[in-house]
C-alpha positions as CSV (number, residue, x, y, z in Angstrom):
1,M,9.1,-14.3,16.6
2,P,5.4,-14.9,15.5
3,V,3.0,-12.8,18.5
4,S,-0.9,-13.9,19.4
5,V,-3.4,-10.6,19.4
6,S,-7.1,-11.1,21.3
7,I,-9.7,-9.1,20.3
8,R,-12.4,-8.8,22.9
9,N,-16.5,-7.9,22.0
10,I,-16.5,-7.6,18.4
11,P,-20.4,-7.0,17.0
12,D,-21.7,-10.1,16.3
13,D,-22.7,-8.7,12.8
14,V,-18.9,-8.2,12.1
15,A,-18.2,-11.7,13.6
16,E,-20.5,-13.1,11.1
17,R,-19.6,-10.9,8.1
18,L,-15.9,-11.8,8.9
19,K,-17.0,-15.6,8.9
20,A,-18.9,-15.6,5.7
21,R,-16.0,-14.0,3.9
22,A,-13.6,-16.6,5.4
23,A,-16.1,-19.1,3.7
24,R,-15.7,-17.2,0.5
25,N,-11.8,-17.4,0.6
26,H,-11.8,-20.8,1.6
27,R,-9.9,-20.3,4.7
28,S,-10.4,-20.6,8.7
29,L,-11.3,-17.2,10.7
30,Q,-7.7,-17.1,11.8
31,G,-6.1,-17.6,8.4
32,E,-8.8,-14.5,7.2
33,L,-7.9,-12.2,9.9
34,L,-3.8,-12.7,9.3
35,F,-5.0,-12.1,5.7
36,I,-6.4,-8.7,6.1
37,L,-3.4,-7.6,8.8
38,E,-1.1,-9.0,6.4
39,Q,-2.4,-6.5,3.5
40,A,-3.3,-3.7,5.9
41,A,0.2,-3.9,7.1
42,R,1.8,-4.3,3.3
43,E,-0.6,-1.3,2.2
44,E,0.8,1.0,4.9
45,A,4.5,-0.3,4.1
46,A,3.8,0.8,0.7
47,V,2.9,5.0,1.6
48,R,5.8,6.5,1.5
49,D,6.8,9.9,3.5
50,P,6.5,13.0,1.2
51,L,9.7,14.7,2.8
52,D,11.5,11.1,1.9
53,I,10.2,11.5,-1.7
54,L,11.4,14.9,-2.0
55,E,15.1,14.2,-0.8
56,E,14.9,11.6,-3.2
57,V,13.9,14.0,-6.2
58,R,16.5,16.0,-4.8
59,A,19.3,13.7,-4.5
60,W,18.8,13.4,-8.9
61,G,19.9,16.9,-8.7
62,V,16.1,18.4,-9.6
63,E,16.0,21.5,-7.8
64,S,12.1,22.9,-8.8
65,P,9.0,21.7,-9.6
66,D,9.6,23.6,-13.0
67,E,12.6,21.2,-13.7
68,A,10.9,18.3,-12.7
69,T,7.9,18.9,-14.8
70,E,10.6,19.7,-17.9
71,I,12.5,16.4,-17.2
72,V,8.7,14.3,-17.5
73,R,8.2,16.2,-20.6
74,E,10.9,15.5,-22.0
75,G,10.6,11.5,-21.1
76,R,7.2,11.8,-22.5
77,D,8.5,12.7,-26.0
78,Q,10.8,10.6,-25.9
79,S,8.5,7.7,-25.5
80,S,6.0,8.9,-28.2
81,R,8.8,9.0,-30.7
82,C,9.7,5.4,-29.9
83,R,6.5,4.1,-30.5
């Protein structure tokens, strides 16, 4: 369900820059603000928790940094041989 958001007391210079940006991008001010919010939310979702990554790597059977390094090197060696 969509949510309405209201931001009060936006400084005049910030509002003018946002309006100019919206005009450059052929969007309304509301459309530009929604675009900015969607981008910020997408970027936030792309950031992964390092502990989740560690858990995923361990699930692959990699137990140590040295072992991970060796796997990366083997992959690079195979890639360079395929060229």
